[in-house]
C-alpha positions as CSV (number, residue, x, y, z in Angstrom):
1,X,-6.7,-1.0,15.1
2,X,-3.1,-1.3,14.1
3,X,-1.6,-1.1,10.7
4,X,-0.2,-4.6,10.9
5,X,-3.8,-5.9,11.3
6,X,-4.9,-4.6,7.9
7,X,-1.8,-4.5,5.7
8,X,-1.0,-6.9,2.9
9,X,1.9,-9.0,4.1
10,X,3.1,-10.2,0.8
11,X,4.3,-6.9,-0.6
12,X,6.3,-7.4,-3.8
13,X,9.7,-5.8,-3.8
14,X,12.8,-5.5,-6.0
15,X,16.2,-3.9,-5.8
16,X,17.2,-0.4,-7.0
17,X,18.9,-1.7,-10.1
18,X,15.8,-3.6,-11.5
19,X,14.9,-2.3,-14.9
20,X,11.4,-1.2,-15.8
21,X,10.7,-4.2,-18.0
22,X,11.4,-6.6,-15.1
23,X,9.4,-4.4,-12.7
24,X,6.4,-4.5,-15.1
25,X,6.8,-8.3,-15.3
26,X,6.9,-8.6,-11.5
27,X,3.7,-6.5,-11.3
28,X,2.0,-8.7,-13.8
29,X,3.1,-11.9,-12.2
30,X,2.0,-10.8,-8.7
31,X,-1.2,-8.9,-9.9
32,X,-0.2,-5.7,-8.2
33,X,0.1,-2.1,-9.2
34,X,3.2,-1.3,-7.2
35,X,6.6,-2.5,-6.2
36,X,8.5,-1.5,-3.1
37,X,12.1,-0.8,-3.8
38,X,14.5,-2.2,-1.2
39,X,18.2,-1.8,-0.5
40,X,18.9,-5.5,0.0
41,X,16.3,-7.7,-1.8
42,X,17.8,-10.9,-0.4
43,X,18.5,-9.5,3.1
44,X,16.6,-7.3,5.5
45,X,14.7,-5.6,2.7
46,X,14.8,-2.0,4.0
47,X,12.4,0.1,1.9
48,X,13.9,3.0,0.0
49,X,11.2,3.7,-2.6
50,X,8.1,2.7,-4.3
51,X,7.2,2.5,-8.0
52,X,3.6,2.2,-9.3
53,X,2.2,1.2,-12.7
54,X,1.3,4.8,-13.2
55,X,4.9,5.9,-12.6
56,X,6.0,3.5,-15.4
57,X,3.4,4.9,-17.8
58,X,4.1,8.5,-17.1
59,X,7.8,8.5,-16.4
60,X,9.0,5.9,-18.9
61,X,6.5,5.1,-21.6
62,X,5.0,8.6,-22.1
63,X,8.5,10.0,-21.9
64,X,9.7,7.5,-24.5
65,X,12.5,6.2,-22.2
66,X,13.8,2.6,-22.9
67,X,12.2,0.3,-20.3
68,X,15.0,-2.2,-20.7
69,X,17.7,0.3,-19.6
70,X,15.7,2.5,-17.3
71,X,16.1,1.5,-13.6
72,X,13.4,1.8,-11.0
73,X,15.7,3.9,-9.0
74,X,15.5,6.5,-11.8
75,X,11.7,6.9,-11.5
76,X,11.0,6.4,-7.8
77,X,10.0,9.4,-5.8
78,X,12.9,11.0,-3.8
79,X,11.1,10.7,-0.5
80,X,9.5,7.6,0.8
81,X,6.6,7.8,3.3
82,X,6.3,4.6,5.4
83,X,4.2,3.2,8.2
84,X,5.2,1.3,11.3
85,X,3.4,-2.0,11.8
86,X,2.7,-1.0,15.4
87,X,1.1,2.3,14.7
88,X,-2.7,3.0,14.7
89,X,-4.4,3.1,11.3
90,X,-5.6,6.7,12.0
91,X,-2.0,7.8,12.2
92,X,-1.2,6.1,8.9
93,X,-4.3,7.8,7.3
94,X,-3.1,11.2,8.5
95,X,0.4,10.6,7.1
96,X,-1.2,9.6,3.7
97,X,-3.3,12.8,3.8
98,X,-0.3,15.0,4.7
99,X,1.9,13.6,1.9
100,X,-0.8,12.9,-0.7
101,X,0.0,9.2,-1.1
102,X,-2.2,6.2,-1.5
103,X,0.3,3.5,-0.4
104,X,2.5,3.1,2.5
105,X,5.2,0.4,2.9
106,X,4.9,-1.1,6.3
107,X,8.0,-1.8,8.3
108,X,8.6,-3.9,11.5
109,X,10.4,-2.7,14.6
110,X,13.8,-3.2,12.8
111,X,12.8,-1.2,9.8
112,X,12.5,-4.2,7.5
113,X,9.7,-4.5,5.0
114,X,6.7,-6.3,6.5
115,X,4.0,-5.4,4.0
116,X,2.0,-2.5,2.4
117,X,-1.1,-0.7,3.5
118,X,-3.2,1.0,0.8
119,X,-6.0,3.4,0.6
120,X,-8.1,0.5,-0.6
121,X,-7.3,-1.5,2.6
122,X,-8.4,1.5,4.7
123,X,-11.6,2.0,2.7
124,X,-12.4,-1.7,3.1
125,X,-12.0,-1.4,6.9
126,X,-14.2,1.6,7.2
127,X,-16.8,0.2,4.8
128,X,-17.0,-2.9,7.0
129,X,-17.3,-0.8,10.1
130,X,-20.1,1.3,8.5
131,X,-22.0,-1.8,7.5
132,X,-21.8,-3.1,11.1
133,X,-23.1,0.2,12.4
134,X,-26.0,0.1,9.9
135,X,-26.8,-3.5,10.9
136,X,-27.0,-2.4,14.5
137,X,-29.5,0.4,13.6
138,X,-31.6,-1.9,11.5
139,X,-31.7,-4.6,14.3
140,X,-32.6,-2.0,16.9
141,X,-35.4,-0.7,14.7
142,X,-36.7,-4.3,14.1
143,X,-36.6,-5.0,17.8
144,X,-38.5,-1.8,18.6
145,X,-41.2,-2.6,16.0
146,X,-41.7,-6.1,17.3
147,X,-42.0,-4.9,20.9
148,X,-44.8,-2.5,20.0
149,X,-47.1,-5.0,18.3
């Protein structure tokens, strides 16, 4: 399965200069725990970073920084790990493991933001596959029991 098949397409994004107060408002408005930081919010939206609700708590609130003047660019990790829409989910999982991240912005063939894939998305996929396999086993057992009556 490809990343584009399971990613959330409506990833919320903002520019580097967005302050933490506005970032928190965006998260609340869109019911999300992350924002993808992009170079050109009105243009091609090339991802350059990601900020999570935990980043806001740990890097701003707990450090007693002013959320009205602190910019998302000041708390986003230095290195962004991304996924290509056309890559296999297994490749994305391996990249998450290697870099210790739970979220990957997903880009199209031009490098523009397409969406986001999260650990939750991948767990949902695998749970569904496991349930399907369990149903096959149960059906086979039922078929076998009926054939021996």
